[in-house]
MARKE-89351 format. One record per atom (N, C-alpha, C): residue number from 1; z, y, x. Coordinates in pm, whole numbers, plus 32768, in hexadecimal, padded with zeros to 4 digits. Last residue first. Example, Ala and Ser with C-alpha at 12.3 -4.5 7.8 and 13.67 -1.06 7.14 Angstrom:
<sites>
(2,(82C4,7F1F,8505))
(2,(82CA,7F96,8557))
(2,(8313,8003,850A))
(1,(830C,7DC7,8527))
(1,(830C,7E3E,84CE))
(1,(830C,7EB6,8528))
</sites>
This chain:
<sites>
(170,(CD45,BA7A,C5A5))
(170,(CCC1,BA81,C58D))
(170,(CCBF,BAB1,C4EC))
(169,(CE4E,BA05,C5EA))
(169,(CE10,BAAD,C5D3))
(169,(CD80,BAEF,C5AA))
(168,(CE0E,B927,C68B))
(168,(CE9C,B95C,C614))
(168,(CE9B,B9DB,C5CA))
(167,(CD2B,B916,C703))
(167,(CD20,B8CF,C690))
(167,(CDAF,B905,C60C))
(166,(CDA9,B96F,C807))
(166,(CD5B,B9EB,C77E))
(166,(CD36,B998,C71D))
(165,(CECB,B96F,C86B))
(165,(CE57,B909,C85C))
(165,(CE39,B958,C7E1))
(164,(CF1D,BA2D,C988))
(164,(CEF8,BA0A,C925))
(164,(CEDD,B9B6,C8E3))
(163,(CF84,B9A2,CB0E))
(163,(CF18,B9D5,CA94))
(163,(CF16,B9D4,C9F7))
(162,(D0CB,B9C8,CB0B))
(162,(D04B,B96B,CAE8))
(162,(D018,B9BC,CADA))
(161,(D234,B9A7,CB97))
(161,(D1D8,B9F9,CB45))
(161,(D146,B989,CB45))
(160,(D373,B985,CB83))
(160,(D305,B962,CB92))
(160,(D2A9,B9C5,CB49))
(159,(D4A8,BA65,CBD9))
(159,(D44D,BA6C,CB81))
(159,(D3AA,BA1A,CB9C))
(158,(D55A,BAF4,CC4D))
(158,(D576,BA89,CC35))
(158,(D528,BA52,CBC5))
(157,(D531,BC07,CCA7))
(157,(D552,BC31,CC1E))
(157,(D589,BB97,CBF7))
(156,(D4B3,BBED,CDBC))
(156,(D51C,BC20,CDB7))
(156,(D55C,BC15,CD16))
(155,(D3C2,BB51,CD3A))
(155,(D435,BB2F,CD97))
(155,(D4C1,BB5E,CDB5))
(154,(D30D,BBF0,CCDE))
(154,(D36D,BB7F,CC9D))
(154,(D392,BB4C,CCC2))
(153,(D2F4,BCBC,CDAA))
(153,(D315,BCCC,CD29))
(153,(D39E,BC47,CCDC))
(152,(D242,BC14,CE4E))
(152,(D2B4,BC5B,CE38))
(152,(D318,BC6F,CE1F))
(151,(D19D,BBB3,CD9C))
(151,(D1F7,BB49,CDD0))
(151,(D289,BB8E,CDF8))
(150,(D11E,BC8A,CD64))
(150,(D126,BC61,CCE5))
(150,(D1AD,BBE1,CD5C))
(149,(D0B3,BCE8,CE82))
(149,(D117,BD42,CE2B))
(149,(D169,BCED,CDA8))
(148,(CFFB,BBF6,CE78))
(148,(D06D,BC37,CEF9))
(148,(D0E8,BC9E,CECD))
(147,(CF32,BC56,CDC6))
(147,(CF88,BBC9,CD8E))
(147,(D018,BC0B,CE00))
(146,(CF09,BDE2,CD71))
(146,(CEF5,BD3D,CDF4))
(146,(CF41,BCAC,CDCC))
(145,(CEB9,BE16,CC38))
(145,(CF21,BE1D,CC9D))
(145,(CF0D,BD84,CCED))
(144,(CE0A,BDEE,CB64))
(144,(CDCB,BE38,CC00))
(144,(CE34,BE55,CC5A))
(143,(CE7A,BD25,CAC9))
(143,(CE47,BCEE,CB1D))
(143,(CE25,BD5F,CB99))
(142,(CF91,BDC8,CA39))
(142,(CF0C,BDD4,CA44))
(142,(CEEC,BD80,CAD4))
(141,(D062,BCF9,C9B5))
(141,(D04C,BD4D,CA0D))
(141,(CFD1,BD53,CA32))
(140,(D164,BCA2,C8A9))
(140,(D0F1,BC95,C8D8))
(140,(D0C9,BD20,C938))
(139,(D29F,BBCE,C882))
(139,(D25F,BC62,C8A2))
(139,(D1C7,BC2B,C8C3))
(138,(D2DB,BAB8,C768))
(138,(D2BE,BB0A,C81C))
(138,(D28D,BBB8,C7F6))
(137,(D41E,BAB4,C692))
(137,(D38A,BAF3,C6C1))
(137,(D342,BB03,C72F))
(136,(D505,BA80,C66F))
(136,(D4B3,BA32,C6A4))
(136,(D437,BA3F,C6DD))
(135,(D56A,BBED,C6B7))
(135,(D5A2,BB53,C68C))
(135,(D534,BAF7,C698))
(134,(D579,BCD9,C75A))
(134,(D5D9,BC90,C772))
(134,(D60B,BC09,C705))
(133,(D467,BD6F,C64D))
(133,(D4CF,BD67,C6DF))
(133,(D54D,BCF1,C6DD))
(132,(D3A5,BD65,C5CA))
(132,(D437,BD2D,C5A8))
(132,(D48A,BD02,C644))
(131,(D2BD,BD39,C6A5))
(131,(D2D6,BD6C,C601))
(131,(D34C,BD2A,C626))
(130,(D237,BE10,C794))
(130,(D282,BD90,C770))
(130,(D2BB,BDC2,C6DA))
(129,(D13C,BE68,C8A2))
(129,(D161,BE55,C80A))
(129,(D1B6,BE04,C7B8))
(128,(D0D1,BF25,C9AF))
(128,(D135,BEE7,C962))
(128,(D143,BEC0,C8BD))
(127,(D00D,BFD4,C97F))
(127,(D003,BF5F,CA0B))
(127,(D068,BF2B,C9F3))
(126,(CEF0,C03B,C8F1))
(126,(CF49,C01B,C8DE))
(126,(CF54,BFA3,C96D))
(125,(CE22,C175,C995))
(125,(CE35,C116,C926))
(125,(CEC8,C0D8,C924))
(124,(CE24,C212,CA4D))
(124,(CD78,C19D,CA5D))
(124,(CD98,C159,C9AF))
(123,(CECE,C2C2,CA40))
(123,(CE41,C302,C9CF))
(123,(CDD5,C29D,CA00))
(122,(CFB9,C1CF,C9FC))
(122,(CFA1,C22E,CA47))
(122,(CF19,C241,C9DE))
(121,(D0E2,C122,C976))
(121,(D046,C166,C969))
(121,(D059,C1B2,C9D1))
(120,(D1B2,C032,C8DA))
(120,(D1A3,C0A1,C961))
(120,(D0FC,C099,C98E))
(119,(D299,BFE4,C7EB))
(119,(D23B,C00E,C829))
(119,(D223,C051,C882))
(118,(D34D,BF3E,C6FB))
(118,(D387,BF7B,C77E))
(118,(D322,BF6E,C7CA))
(117,(D411,BF33,C5D5))
(117,(D3A5,BF2D,C605))
(117,(D38F,BF86,C6A4))
(116,(D50C,BF82,C587))
(116,(D4FF,BF14,C536))
(116,(D46B,BEE1,C5C2))
(115,(D5FC,C024,C653))
(115,(D58A,C014,C60D))
(115,(D585,BF97,C607))
(114,(D724,C038,C61D))
(114,(D6BF,C0A8,C677))
(114,(D65A,C092,C663))
(113,(D799,BFB9,C592))
(113,(D7C5,C024,C591))
(113,(D765,C07E,C5D8))
(112,(D733,BEB7,C624))
(112,(D70D,BEE2,C5A4))
(112,(D729,BF7D,C558))
(111,(D7D9,BE79,C6FE))
(111,(D717,BEAF,C70C))
(111,(D72B,BEDB,C65E))
(110,(D8ED,BF3E,C6C9))
(110,(D8B0,BED4,C6AB))
(110,(D841,BED3,C6BD))
(109,(D992,BFEE,C7E4))
(109,(D94C,BFCC,C72B))
(109,(D8D5,BF3F,C758))
(108,(D9CB,C02C,C8BF))
(108,(DA2E,C05F,C851))
(108,(DA06,C014,C7FA))
(107,(D8C8,BFC9,C965))
(107,(D995,BF8A,C990))
(107,(D9EB,BFBD,C927))
(106,(D829,C05C,C903))
(106,(D826,BFDE,C8DF))
(106,(D8A9,BF81,C907))
(105,(D894,C137,C975))
(105,(D881,C151,C8F9))
(105,(D864,C0B7,C8F1))
(104,(D81C,C138,CAD7))
(104,(D8CD,C153,CA7D))
(104,(D8CC,C122,C9D4))
(103,(D71C,C0FC,CA50))
(103,(D783,C066,CA7C))
(103,(D7E0,C093,CA70))
(102,(D6EE,C222,CA63))
(102,(D6EB,C1BC,C9F7))
(102,(D6F4,C14A,C9F5))
(101,(D730,C25B,CB3A))
(101,(D7A1,C2A9,CAE3))
(101,(D777,C272,CA3F))
(100,(D66A,C21F,CC0A))
(100,(D6E2,C20C,CBE5))
(100,(D74B,C22B,CB75))
(99,(D570,C264,CB72))
(99,(D595,C1D0,CB5F))
(99,(D61C,C1B3,CB9A))
(98,(D58C,C371,CBB9))
(98,(D598,C345,CB1F))
(98,(D5A6,C2AE,CB07))
(97,(D59E,C392,CCD7))
(97,(D614,C39A,CC5B))
(97,(D602,C35A,CC01))
(96,(D4AD,C2FF,CCD9))
(96,(D515,C2AD,CD37))
(96,(D584,C2DF,CCDB))
(95,(D3F0,C338,CBE3))
(95,(D407,C351,CC47))
(95,(D489,C2F5,CC90))
(94,(D30E,C2FC,CAF8))
(94,(D342,C287,CB2A))
(94,(D380,C290,CBC9))
(93,(D334,C3F8,CA06))
(93,(D2FC,C3BF,CA53))
(93,(D354,C33F,CAB5))
(92,(D34C,C38B,C8A1))
(92,(D380,C3AD,C8F6))
(92,(D34A,C38B,C97F))
(91,(D34A,C378,C762))
(91,(D2E1,C37C,C7D4))
(91,(D312,C3E9,C847))
(90,(D3CB,C2EA,C63B))
(90,(D3D0,C348,C69C))
(90,(D36D,C306,C71C))
(89,(D3CF,C2D9,C4E2))
(89,(D3B2,C293,C51D))
(89,(D399,C32F,C59C))
(88,(D460,C231,C3A7))
(88,(D473,C2B7,C400))
(88,(D42E,C28F,C498))
(87,(D3AA,C1BB,C290))
(87,(D3DB,C1B7,C320))
(87,(D3FB,C23E,C33E))
(86,(D3B1,C15E,C168))
(86,(D370,C1D7,C199))
(86,(D3D6,C1C8,C223))
(85,(D43D,C049,C125))
(85,(D436,C0AC,C111))
(85,(D3F1,C124,C15B))
(84,(D2FB,BFE5,C133))
(84,(D358,C008,C0ED))
(84,(D403,BFF5,C107))
(83,(D245,BFA8,C1FF))
(83,(D214,BFCD,C193))
(83,(D29F,C016,C154))
(82,(D22C,BF71,C36F))
(82,(D28F,BF98,C30C))
(82,(D256,BFCF,C27D))
(81,(D1BD,BFC0,C418))
(81,(D1AF,BF38,C407))
(81,(D216,BF1B,C390))
(80,(D066,C086,C43E))
(80,(D126,C078,C41F))
(80,(D111,BFE6,C414))
(79,(CFD3,C0DD,C57C))
(79,(CFF4,C05D,C4FD))
(79,(D072,C066,C4B5))
(78,(D011,C207,C5DC))
(78,(D022,C181,C623))
(78,(D003,C141,C5A3))
(77,(CF50,C32E,C6A4))
(77,(CF92,C2F9,C601))
(77,(CF86,C260,C60B))
(76,(CFEE,C3C7,C772))
(76,(CF63,C38F,C757))
(76,(CFB2,C352,C6B2))
(75,(D0A6,C51D,C74E))
(75,(D08D,C474,C75B))
(75,(D001,C456,C75A))
(74,(D0DB,C665,C769))
(74,(D04B,C5EC,C76D))
(74,(D023,C56C,C76B))
(73,(D1D0,C658,C82F))
(73,(D19A,C695,C7E4))
(73,(D11C,C654,C7B4))
(72,(D30B,C54F,C843))
(72,(D292,C59F,C876))
(72,(D252,C5C1,C814))
(71,(D447,C56B,C857))
(71,(D3F5,C541,C7C0))
(71,(D367,C598,C817))
(70,(D54A,C5D9,C899))
(70,(D4EC,C580,C8E6))
(70,(D43E,C55F,C8AA))
(69,(D5DF,C5FD,C7C3))
(69,(D591,C65E,C832))
(69,(D548,C62D,C880))
(68,(D5FF,C4FD,C74E))
(68,(D599,C57F,C716))
(68,(D5BC,C5F6,C75C))
(67,(D6A9,C41D,C7B8))
(67,(D62C,C447,C7B8))
(67,(D5BF,C4D0,C79B))
(66,(D7DA,C4AE,C7BC))
(66,(D740,C48D,C87B))
(66,(D6D8,C475,C840))
(65,(D7E8,C4C0,C6DD))
(65,(D803,C532,C739))
(65,(D7BF,C4F4,C7BC))
(64,(D7BB,C3CD,C644))
(64,(D752,C433,C64F))
(64,(D78B,C4B4,C6B0))
(63,(D8A1,C355,C6D0))
(63,(D7E3,C2F4,C6F0))
(63,(D797,C371,C706))
(62,(D954,C3B3,C68F))
(62,(D958,C3AC,C703))
(62,(D8CF,C399,C741))
(61,(D93A,C3B1,C565))
(61,(D957,C42C,C5A1))
(61,(D93F,C419,C63E))
(60,(D885,C2D7,C4D9))
(60,(D8F3,C2C2,C51D))
(60,(D907,C361,C54C))
(59,(D7B9,C291,C417))
(59,(D7DC,C30C,C401))
(59,(D84E,C31C,C47F))
(58,(D6F1,C1A7,C4B1))
(58,(D758,C1BB,C477))
(58,(D75B,C254,C46D))
(57,(D554,C171,C4D4))
(57,(D5F9,C158,C511))
(57,(D64B,C1AC,C4A3))
(56,(D458,C10C,C4C7))
(56,(D4CB,C0E8,C446))
(56,(D530,C111,C49A))
(55,(D3E0,C110,C601))
(55,(D3B3,C103,C561))
(55,(D424,C0BC,C524))
(54,(D383,C19B,C737))
(54,(D406,C184,C6E7))
(54,(D3E0,C170,C64C))
(53,(D2B4,C1B1,C837))
(53,(D2AA,C1AA,C78D))
(53,(D339,C148,C748))
(52,(D2A2,C22C,C97A))
(52,(D2F8,C1C3,C926))
(52,(D303,C20A,C899))
(51,(D190,C27E,CA32))
(51,(D1E4,C294,C9E5))
(51,(D217,C221,C99A))
(50,(D132,C299,CBAD))
(50,(D147,C251,CB2C))
(50,(D195,C27C,CAC9))
(49,(D0BB,C2DF,CC91))
(49,(D08E,C342,CC0D))
(49,(D0BF,C2E4,CBA6))
(48,(D117,C23C,CD54))
(48,(D15A,C275,CD25))
(48,(D14D,C357,CCC2))
(47,(D0FF,C0E3,CCAA))
(47,(D0C3,C16B,CD1E))
(47,(D10B,C1C0,CD21))
(46,(D1CF,BFBD,CCB8))
(46,(D18D,C066,CC50))
(46,(D168,C093,CCBA))
(45,(D275,BEF8,CD3A))
(45,(D1FA,BEDC,CCD3))
(45,(D1E0,BF8D,CCC2))
(44,(D34D,BF79,CDBB))
(44,(D307,BEDD,CDC2))
(44,(D27C,BECB,CDC2))
(43,(D3CC,BFF5,CCF5))
(43,(D39A,C03B,CD47))
(43,(D317,BFE6,CDD0))
(42,(D468,BF25,CC4B))
(42,(D3A3,BF5B,CC4B))
(42,(D398,BFCD,CC9A))
(41,(D537,BEBC,CCA3))
(41,(D4E1,BE95,CCCD))
(41,(D43F,BEE4,CCA5))
(40,(D61D,BF6E,CBE1))
(40,(D607,BF9F,CC32))
(40,(D589,BF36,CCE0))
(39,(D5B5,BEE5,CB16))
(39,(D581,BF47,CAFF))
(39,(D5A1,BFB9,CB95))
(38,(D62B,BDE0,CB3E))
(38,(D5BB,BDF3,CB21))
(38,(D57C,BE9C,CB25))
(37,(D734,BE1D,CB3E))
(37,(D6E0,BDD7,CBC9))
(37,(D661,BDE8,CBB2))
(36,(D772,BE67,CA5C))
(36,(D77B,BED9,CAE4))
(36,(D72C,BEB1,CB28))
(35,(D73F,BD9A,C9C3))
(35,(D6FC,BDF9,C9C1))
(35,(D6EA,BE3B,CA0E))
(34,(D729,BC24,CA22))
(34,(D787,BC8C,CA28))
(34,(D73C,BD34,CA2D))
(33,(D662,BB69,C9E1))
(33,(D6EE,BB66,C97F))
(33,(D730,BBF0,C97C))
(32,(D513,BB74,C9A8))
(32,(D566,BB79,C9E5))
(32,(D605,BB8C,C977))
(31,(D414,BA9A,C91D))
(31,(D495,BB1E,C8F9))
(31,(D4D3,BB29,C95C))
(30,(D2EC,BA7C,CA08))
(30,(D35F,BA1D,C9A0))
(30,(D3C6,BAC7,C9A1))
(29,(D1C7,BB07,C9E0))
(29,(D234,BAEF,CA04))
(29,(D2A1,BAC5,C9DA))
(28,(D067,BAF6,C9FB))
(28,(D0C9,BAD5,C98B))
(28,(D14F,BAA2,CA02))
(27,(CF61,BBD2,CA39))
(27,(CFF4,BB80,CA4D))
(27,(D06B,BB4E,C9F4))
(26,(CE26,BBE9,C97E))
(26,(CEA4,BC2B,C9C0))
(26,(CF36,BBAB,CA01))
(25,(CD22,BC86,C8C9))
(25,(CD3B,BBF5,C956))
(25,(CDE6,BC65,C989))
(24,(CD06,BCF6,C7B6))
(24,(CD1C,BCFE,C830))
(24,(CD4A,BC81,C867))
(23,(CD5B,BCF4,C69E))
(23,(CD27,BC99,C6DF))
(23,(CCEC,BC7A,C77E))
(22,(CE3C,BDF6,C6AF))
(22,(CE1F,BDAD,C646))
(22,(CDDF,BD04,C688))
(21,(CEC3,BEC4,C753))
(21,(CE97,BE2E,C7C2))
(21,(CE3E,BE24,C740))
(20,(CE79,BFF5,C6C1))
(20,(CEFB,BF4F,C6AE))
(20,(CEA6,BF1B,C71C))
(19,(CE90,C121,C627))
(19,(CE6B,C0C9,C6B5))
(19,(CECB,C089,C6A3))
(18,(CE87,C132,C4A5))
(18,(CE96,C154,C53D))
(18,(CE76,C127,C5A6))
(17,(CEF9,C11B,C371))
(17,(CE9B,C103,C3CF))
(17,(CEAC,C15E,C462))
(16,(CF8B,C141,C289))
(16,(CFE1,C0DD,C2E6))
(16,(CF5E,C0ED,C34A))
(15,(CF55,C226,C205))
(15,(CF5C,C23F,C261))
(15,(CFB3,C1D0,C2AF))
(14,(CE83,C169,C163))
(14,(CE24,C19D,C1E1))
(14,(CE8F,C219,C225))
(13,(CF1F,C119,C0C3))
(13,(CEC6,C085,C126))
(13,(CE8D,C0EC,C193))
(12,(D049,C1B6,C0CB))
(12,(CFDD,C188,C071))
(12,(CF6C,C13F,C0F2))
(11,(D1C9,C134,C0CD))
(11,(D141,C166,C0DE))
(11,(D0C3,C11F,C0AA))
(10,(D286,C174,BF87))
(10,(D206,C126,BFCC))
(10,(D1B8,C160,C02F))
(9,(D2E1,C24B,BED0))
(9,(D307,C211,BF28))
(9,(D2D9,C1CB,BFC6))
(8,(D2AB,C215,BDD0))
(8,(D30D,C197,BDEE))
(8,(D335,C1EC,BE9B))
(7,(D1E3,C308,BDE4))
(7,(D24D,C2E5,BD8F))
(7,(D2CF,C28F,BDB0))
(6,(D11C,C260,BE8B))
(6,(D181,C2F6,BEBD))
(6,(D1F3,C2F9,BE67))
(5,(D0D9,C1B2,BE10))
(5,(D0F3,C17F,BE51))
(5,(D152,C209,BEA5))
(4,(D063,C231,BD33))
(4,(D0E9,C1C8,BD04))
(4,(D119,C1A3,BD71))
(3,(CF7D,C290,BDB9))
(3,(CFD4,C2FD,BD57))
(3,(D06B,C2B7,BD6A))
(2,(CEF6,C1EF,BDF3))
(2,(CF1A,C206,BE3A))
(2,(CFC1,C279,BE20))
(1,(CE5F,C169,BD0F))
(1,(CED2,C134,BD34))
(1,(CF1D,C174,BDA5))
</sites>
């Protein structure tokens, strides 16, 4: 079956594997509505060694020109959320300059042009996981992040938060 998936351009089950929050305890944050505000608030949440993972980006020239030179070497393998068509993925350090540049991209493009899935991680694992960004889907943040940081981040992006209901992810 794997060869058929490859022939049709589908991502195989093995290729979809990687780090994720999975069933781990997490905070559920209601989806923010302002992309720029969201990106600019990430500094309130993410540790200095965090990496931003953008999945399923467009081929827009300015998006590619921003992301390609910032792509890190040897990124962690993040579980893919897109199985077809094969997504283009970027891993960039969550530095203040990169976050500001990413916020500017969001100001000039629809969120779906920049990515469909937005995650942040470090060597300890996934910190933030958001599938179908800027839809009605909530984002999830690892319970390893202290609640005070979640509260500050959520307040700054105009969102509410609560512990994720483990029954919905079991």
